C-alpha positions, 0 to 999 in steps of 0.5 A: 442936321437937327440934333437927335437929343438936346442937352436937356433931353439927354440928361432925362434919358440919363436920369431914366437909365439911373432910375432903371438901374436903382434897384436892380444889378442890370446895366443899361446903355444907350448908343447913338450915331448918325449912320449904321455901319452894318446893314442890319442894326442888330449886328451893329448893336452887338458890335457896340455892345462888345466895344463897350465891354457890356459882356463883362457884367457879372450876371451877363444882364447888360442891355444896349439900345442902339440908334442910327438917327440919320439911317432910321435904324434901331436895335436892342440887344440884351446879353444872355443873362437877361435875354434867357429870362425875357425872350425875344418877344420882350425886345420886339415890344421894346422895339415897337414902343421905340418905333412909335415915339420915334415916328412922332419925332419924340426920341426922348420919351421913346428912349425913357420909356423903353429904358424904364421897361427894361429896368422893370425886367431887370428888377424882376430877374435881377434884383439889387444885391445889397452893398456889394452890388456896384454900377459896373458901367457908366450911365451916360449916352455913348456916341459913335464916331459918325455922331455928327456925320 
């Protein structure tokens, strides 16, 4: 199986996450796995969101981008704080953006662009809160148990 992101591409996505979170109190995670354990990828995204304790951010402004590479399934789930500000149309637009790049096999650009657009919304609605504003979640990409399946 061709790997979904090579090491340099993974680092570029992580840099985008850090950039997106720089002037915001929001949190963004990217989760990759080969197979989706659920029929509906949004259900799996919600499951992973909970497993990564993303619901524990103070302002409920965490967002996860979920990708099941072999199943060709993607989903984005934003916690209630950010979802109440941006609405479903925003998430649908980001999924459309991801789909466009993924169909061209440009996974890195798709993920980077989606992360940065989510970061723009987080900055708009959840600006950096000063010295007390800490990075509540890791910026690295998380991988499912079936990453190499």
